[in-house]
C-alpha positions as CSV (number, residue, x, y, z in Angstrom):
1,M,-21.0,20.2,12.3
2,G,-22.1,20.0,16.0
3,S,-25.5,20.3,17.5
4,M,-27.0,23.5,18.8
5,A,-26.1,22.3,22.3
6,D,-22.5,21.7,21.2
7,V,-22.3,25.2,19.8
8,I,-23.6,26.6,23.1
9,A,-21.1,24.6,25.1
10,E,-18.2,25.8,22.9
11,A,-19.3,29.4,23.1
12,D,-19.6,29.1,26.9
13,K,-16.0,28.1,27.1
14,L,-15.0,31.1,25.0
15,G,-17.2,33.6,26.8
16,P,-19.9,34.9,24.5
17,L,-23.5,35.2,25.6
18,C,-25.8,32.6,23.9
19,L,-29.4,33.2,23.1
20,A,-31.6,30.6,21.3
21,A,-33.2,32.8,18.6
22,H,-36.6,32.4,17.0
23,I,-37.6,29.4,19.1
24,D,-41.3,29.8,18.1
25,R,-40.7,30.4,14.4
26,T,-42.7,27.9,12.2
27,G,-40.5,25.5,10.4
28,T,-37.2,26.5,12.0
29,G,-37.7,27.3,15.7
30,F,-36.7,24.4,17.9
31,E,-39.9,24.7,20.0
32,M,-42.0,24.2,16.9
33,L,-40.0,21.4,15.3
34,A,-41.1,18.6,17.6
35,E,-43.7,18.2,20.4
36,G,-42.5,17.6,23.9
37,Y,-38.9,17.6,25.2
38,P,-36.8,14.9,23.6
39,N,-33.2,14.7,24.6
40,W,-32.0,17.1,21.9
41,K,-34.3,19.8,23.1
42,Q,-33.4,19.3,26.8
43,D,-29.7,19.4,25.8
44,I,-30.3,22.9,24.5
45,L,-32.4,24.2,27.3
46,L,-30.3,22.7,30.1
47,S,-27.0,24.0,28.7
48,T,-25.2,26.2,31.2
49,G,-24.1,28.5,28.4
50,L,-27.7,29.3,27.4
51,Y,-28.6,32.7,28.9
52,G,-31.8,33.4,27.1
53,I,-34.4,32.7,24.5
54,E,-35.8,34.9,21.8
55,V,-39.4,34.6,20.4
56,D,-41.1,36.1,17.4
57,D,-44.5,36.3,19.2
58,S,-44.7,38.5,22.3
59,S,-47.4,36.2,23.8
60,H,-44.6,33.6,24.1
61,L,-42.5,35.7,26.4
62,P,-43.7,33.8,29.5
63,W,-42.5,30.5,28.1
64,F,-40.2,28.5,30.4
65,S,-41.2,30.5,33.5
66,Q,-43.6,30.2,36.4
67,D,-45.9,32.5,34.3
68,D,-46.2,30.1,31.4
69,E,-49.6,29.2,30.2
70,C,-51.8,26.5,31.7
71,G,-52.3,23.3,29.9
72,D,-50.0,20.5,28.8
73,A,-47.5,22.5,26.7
74,G,-47.1,25.2,29.4
75,G,-46.8,22.5,32.1
76,Q,-44.1,20.7,30.1
77,R,-42.1,24.0,29.7
78,R,-42.4,24.8,33.4
79,A,-41.1,21.3,34.2
80,V,-38.1,21.9,31.9
81,A,-37.5,25.3,33.5
82,L,-37.6,23.7,37.0
83,K,-35.2,21.0,35.9
84,R,-32.9,23.6,34.5
85,K,-33.0,25.6,37.8
86,E,-32.3,22.5,39.8
87,Q,-29.5,21.2,37.6
88,L,-27.8,24.5,37.1
89,S,-28.0,25.5,40.7
90,K,-25.9,22.4,41.5
91,N,-23.3,23.5,38.9
92,H,-23.4,27.3,39.7
93,A,-20.3,27.4,41.9
94,G,-17.8,29.8,40.5
95,R,-20.1,31.0,37.7
96,S,-20.5,34.7,38.6
97,N,-21.4,35.7,35.0
98,Q,-24.9,34.1,35.1
99,P,-27.4,36.3,36.9
100,S,-29.2,33.6,38.9
101,P,-28.7,29.8,38.9
102,G,-31.0,28.3,36.3
103,S,-32.6,31.6,35.2
104,V,-33.1,32.2,31.5
105,A,-34.0,35.5,30.1
106,S,-36.5,35.8,27.2
107,A,-37.0,38.6,24.8
108,K,-38.6,39.6,21.5
109,C,-35.9,41.2,19.4
110,R,-35.6,43.0,16.2
111,G,-32.2,43.8,14.7
112,P,-29.4,42.5,12.5
113,H,-28.8,38.8,12.3
114,K,-25.7,38.8,10.0
115,V,-22.4,40.7,10.5
116,A,-23.1,42.5,7.2
117,D,-26.4,43.8,8.7
118,V,-24.5,45.5,11.6
119,S,-22.9,48.2,9.5
120,G,-24.7,51.5,10.1
121,W,-25.7,50.3,13.6
122,A,-22.7,51.9,15.2
123,G,-23.3,52.4,18.9
124,S,-26.8,50.9,18.6
125,A,-28.1,47.7,20.2
126,L,-30.8,45.3,19.2
127,Y,-34.3,46.4,20.2
128,C,-35.6,43.9,22.7
129,E,-38.8,43.6,24.6
130,P,-37.6,41.7,27.7
131,R,-39.8,39.5,29.9
132,R,-37.4,38.9,32.7
133,V,-33.7,38.9,33.4
134,G,-32.0,37.3,36.4
135,R,-35.3,36.2,38.1
136,D,-36.5,32.7,38.5
């Protein structure tokens, strides 16, 4: 089985939209599993196929943006966001499906997470409280 970054890369080749879900969830969210930004976290966040992040706590919607909180953790996330913008801007040529080079949307979503949960949702979408889409 591959890493989360490997799955994002494979999905990017095939066309689906990838969101990193529940990044702030205690015990399972990648933002909560380790402090700082070791290579495995950067591999996820710098993936060209990553289009957004989803958080459980609405106060985390500004993460990885210029509006992130002050302090060490917020500064580290802003630095990763800037690195993403710089790196993906270089690689953006021919990628018209991404709204803006390096941008990553964030949202707080509620809805089905398994295919079995989708039945009965015909014509419905996940409820999302977006922070930003297509803006740096």
